[in-house]
N, C-alpha and C positions, 0 to 999 in steps of 0.2 A: 398444071402443077400447083398453082396458087389455090385453086378450089380444093384440090386433094389435101392440101395442108390444113384445111379447115374441117376435114372429115374426121371429127373426134366424137366419141359418144356424148349424147346430150347430158348424161348424168354428171359429166365433168363440169358443166356450166352450173349445175345445182350445187356441187361441191364448192365451186368458185363463189357462189352467193354466200355460203357460210363463211368462206375465207374473207369475203368483203366485210361482214360484220366483225370478224376477229381483227382484221387489219385496221378497221376504223377504231377499235378499242386500243390497239397497240400504238397507233400513230397519233390519236387525237389529243394526247396530253401536250403535244408541241404547241397547241393553240390555247391551252388551259392552264399552263404552269403558273402564271402570275395569279390568276383567280383562285386556284387551289391553295397557293401559298398564303394569300391574304385571308381566305375563309378559314383555313386550318391553323393560322398563326404560326407558320413555319417559313423558313427561307426559301428562295427560289431554287437553289441547288438541292435542298431537301425535297421539295416538290418534284424536281427533276429525277430524284431517286426512285420515284414511282415507276418510271420507265425502266430503270435498271432492275427493280424488283420484278417487274413483269418478265423481263428478259431472263433473269436468273431462274424464275419458275419454269420457263420454257427450256432452259439448258438442262435442268434436273429432270423435268418431266418428259421431254421428247424421247430419249433412249429408253428410260424406264417404262413409260407407258406403251411405247412401241413393242417392247419385249413382252409386256403383259398382253398385248394384242395377239400374240401367238396363241393364246388360250381362248380367244373369242372370235366370233364372226365380225367381219368388218362393219356391217350395218349396225349391229348392236353396239359396237365400240364407238362408232361415230355419233350415234344418237345420245349415248351416255355422256360423251364429252361435251356435246352441244348443250345438253340440259344443265350440266354443271357450270358451263360458261355463262349461261343465261342467269342462273341463280346468283353467281358471284357479282354480276353487275347490278342486280336488284339490291343486294345488300350494300354494295358500294354507293349506290345512289341514296340510300337511306341513312347511312352512318354519319355521325358527327365527330368521330374519332379518327385522327390521322393514322393511328396504329391499326385500326380495323380496316381502313381504306387500303393501307399497305398490304394487309393480309388478303384482302379480296383481289388485289392485283396479282399476288402470287397464286392464289387459287384459280383465278381466271386464266392465268398463264399456263398452269398445269393442264387445264382442260383444253386450252388452245393448242398446246404442244402435242398432246395426245391426238387431237383431231387432225392437225396438220401432218403429223408423222404417218398416220394411217391413210390420210387422203393422198399424200404423195405416192405412197406405195400402191394404193388403189388406182390412181390416175395412170401411172406408168405401166401397170399391169393390164389396163384396158386398151392399150394402143400397141402397134407393132414394135418390135424391139429397137428399131432405128428411129423411133418417133418420140423418144423420151423428152427431148427439148420442147416439142410442140405441146405435149401433155402438161409439162411443167409450166409453160407460158400461159396456158389456159387457166390453170389453177391459180397462178400468181396474178392473173388478170383481176381476180377479186381484190388482191392487195392494192393494185394500182387504181382500181375503181374507188377503193376506200380513200386513197390519197386525193383523187380528183373530186369526189363528191362527199364521202363520209367525213373526212377530217375537216375540210372547210365548213361543212354543215355543222359538225360538232363545235367548232370554234364560234360559229354564228349563234348557235343555240346557247353557248356559254355566255356570249355577250348580251343576249336578249333575256335569258331566264336563269343564268347561273350554270356552273359546270355540271351540276347534278343532272340537268336536262340532257346533257350529252350521254351520260351513263344510261338514263332511261331509254334514249333513242337506240343505243346499242342493243339493249335487251329486247326492244320491240322489233328490231331488224332480225335478231337471232331466232325469234319465234317462227316466222314463216320459213326461214331456212331449215329449221329443224323439221317442220312438217313436210317440206319439199323433199328433203333427203329420205325421210321415212317412207314417203310414197313412191319414190323413184328408184331407190337402190334395192335390188332384189334381196329378199330375206335370207336366201340361202347362199349369199356371197361368202365364200370361206375366207378365213384368215390366211394371210400370206404364209406360204410354206406348207399349207394343208394339201392333202391329196384327195382325189375322188373317192367316193364311198366304196366303189368296186375295186379299187386298187389295194395295195398293201397298206397295213396300218401305219399312220404317221408316227414319226419318232416323237418321244416326249418333248414338251415345249422347252424344257431346260436344256435338252441336248441340241435342239434346233438353234436355240439362242447362242449356245456355246460355239456351234459351227459357224454361225453368222458373225460372231465376234471375231473369230480367227480370220475370216475373210475381210474384215474391216481394218486390218493392220497393214494393208499394202501401202507402200510409200506414196504412190500416186494419189490415193484417196486421202491420206493424212495431209499431204500438202494442199490438196484442193480444199479440204475443210478449213485449214488454217488461213488460206487466202480468203475464203468466204467470210470468216470471222473478222479479219482485218478490214476488208472492204466495207462490210456492213457496219463495223464499228465506226468508221469514218462517217457513214451516212447518218447513223443515229446520233452521233456526237453533235453534228450540226443541226439536224432536224429537230432534236429535242429542245434546243435553245434558239430556234429560228425566230420565235415570237419576241423574246427580249432583245435579240440581235437586231431585228427589224425596227423595233420601237426605240431602242436606246442608242444604237449606233447609226443605222440608216436614217432614223428620224421620221419614219412614216407613222401615220395614225393607226390606232387599233382597228379601225374599220377596214384597212387594207390587208390585215394579217390573213383573213380567209382567202383573199385573192392570191397572195403568195403561196399559201398552202395548196390551193387549187392548181397553180402553175407547176409546183413541184409534182403534184399528182399527174398532170398532163404529161410532163416530161417522163415520169416513171412509166406511164402507159406506152409512150413511144419506145422507151428502152426495153420493156418486156416484149413488145411486138418485134423489135429488132432481134432480141435474143431468141425469140421463138422461130424466126426465119433462118437464123445463121448458126444457132447453137448445135444443131445436128450435123451441119455440113462444113462450117468453117469456124470452129470454136477458138482455135489458137490465134488467128488474126484478130478476132473480136476481143479476146481477153487481153492480148498484148497491147493493141492499139487503144482499146477502151480504158485500160488501167493507166496508161501513160497520160491520156487525155484527162482522166479523172484527177490525177495528181496536179496537172497544170491548172485545171479548173478550180480546185480548192485554193491554190496559191493566188490566182487572179481574184477569186471571191474575197479572200482575206484582205488583199491590197485595195480592193474597190468597194469594200463593205459600206463606206459612207456615201456612195453614189446610188440613188434609188434606181436609175435606169440600169446600171450595171448589175445591181442585186436582182432585179426582175429577170434579166437574161441568165445570170448565173444559177438562179434557183431552178429554172426550166432545164438548162443544159445539164446541170449536175444531177438532177432527178433522172434524166434520161440515161446518162452514163452510169450512175450508180446501179440502176435496175437492169440495164443491159448486161453489165459485168456480173452482177449478183445472180440474176436468173440463169445465166450461162454456167456459172460455177455450180449452182444447184444441180443442173442437168448433168454436168460432168461428174459430179459426185455420184449421181445415180448410175451413170455408166460405169464408173470405177468400182462400184459396189454391186455389180450384177449378181454375185454369189451370196449377197446378203439382202434379199428383197424386202424383209420386214424391218430390219434395223437401219437400213440405209437412209430412209426418210427421217427416222428419228435422229440419227447423228447429223444429217444435213441441217435439220431444224435446230439442233443444239448448237452447232457451229455458228450459224447465222446469229443466233441469239446470245452466244458468247460475245460476239461483237456488239450486239445491241445493249448488252450490259456494260461492257468495257467502255464503249463510246461515251454515253451520258455520264458515267462515273469520271472518266478522264476530263471531259469538258467541264463538269461541275468542279473538279479539283482545280482546274485552271482558273475558273471564275472566282472561286473562294480564295485562291492565292493572290488575287488582286490583278490578274492579267486582263480583266474586262470581258465583255460579251463577244468581242471579236476573236478571243482566244480559241473557242471550239473549232473555228475554221483552220487554224494552224495545227491543232491536234489532229483534225481529219487528214490534213496533208501529210502529217507524220505517219499516221497509220497506213495510208496508201503507199508511202515510201517504203515502209517495212514490208508491205505485200510485194512490191516489186523486187526488193532485195531477196525476200524468201523465194520468189519464183525463179529469179536468176541463179541463186545458189542451188536450188533443186535441179535446174536444167543442167548446170555444170556437173553436179554430182551424178546425175543420171547419165550424162555423156561419158564420164569416166568409168562408171560401172558397166556401161554397155561395151566400151572398148576393152575393159578387163575381161569381160565374159567372152568377147570375140577372140582375144588372144588365147584364153584358156581352151576354147573349142578348137583353135587352129594348131595347138601344140601337139607333138607326137604322143604325149601321154594321154591326151584326150581321146 
């Protein structure tokens, strides 16, 4: 059984390589915020807004570019997005303007969003219908690898040669990923929703998009997307300000920041692996237990943030819990949107990055309001609390709706 769970197409690992480069870019600012702020003569919360800008670009780009993907072959779309992503990082590494840097983050995010939306759809289409969780975990393995190696490596490069070196590194990683995808993904891979050449003519792209949009309005999917946004918001709220939290509150030296980032990445790898094993067979216990543990973990982290040993443990555990719950929510969104194969990946990506924009913004507001660098931990706990309240409310409402439908079917008039 375990060996069979690993039997996924090799091309998924190449897509994960590209996701590794993009994940490194998305997460690496957590180790570079202070350096960027000093170099660009802006505040730390302003530099943290670069993470929110990236997330906003993905929120806007994911559903829009996924819809445009209805008109193109997947291979062509994936390569175009990767090329644009590479170019954005080259410009970002060269600029001396904070405004231009902010614009490159948005541009890179749009390319990242389009790639991830199409890649999620491609990954889940290449495996059996009951293996979406495994396919999602393989793809997100690129993100966890970025947390383990890419983000700490970016922080180390920033300490040695400045934050621009990290941007150049992302560009250099993206180039072989682009070549690998170009060589491995078949040129005739159709866009989602297309039909074989010998079958009936496909419906126009705008009609397919309209049909999929209607399928995306199911309550189960909407709740799942909202939960993903809240949980990811908590993760990014803390992760974006982990470097100033560790140096100003915990009191560890700059040299230990890459180690903390690597520990978070190792935890996220464990979490995605756990999600990949259980998301298809036992998603509800994983989501309920994981979210409750996640809330408890953020509270403990906030209370013990001044203790270096406790911080090391919390960083690892919270990384594991955040990604176990987050990856499972993504796979559940793909299951809930089975009738929207193209736009499902786009809306799942948008929901997660809504949280990635909300989290750093809320954490930055708390810091600017004078609550200190410990405050993002409490904001993260609040966001997870909202997720639990939302899930509980949806469960109660769903039970009432089910009982009402049962009474209606049992009535003589029915």
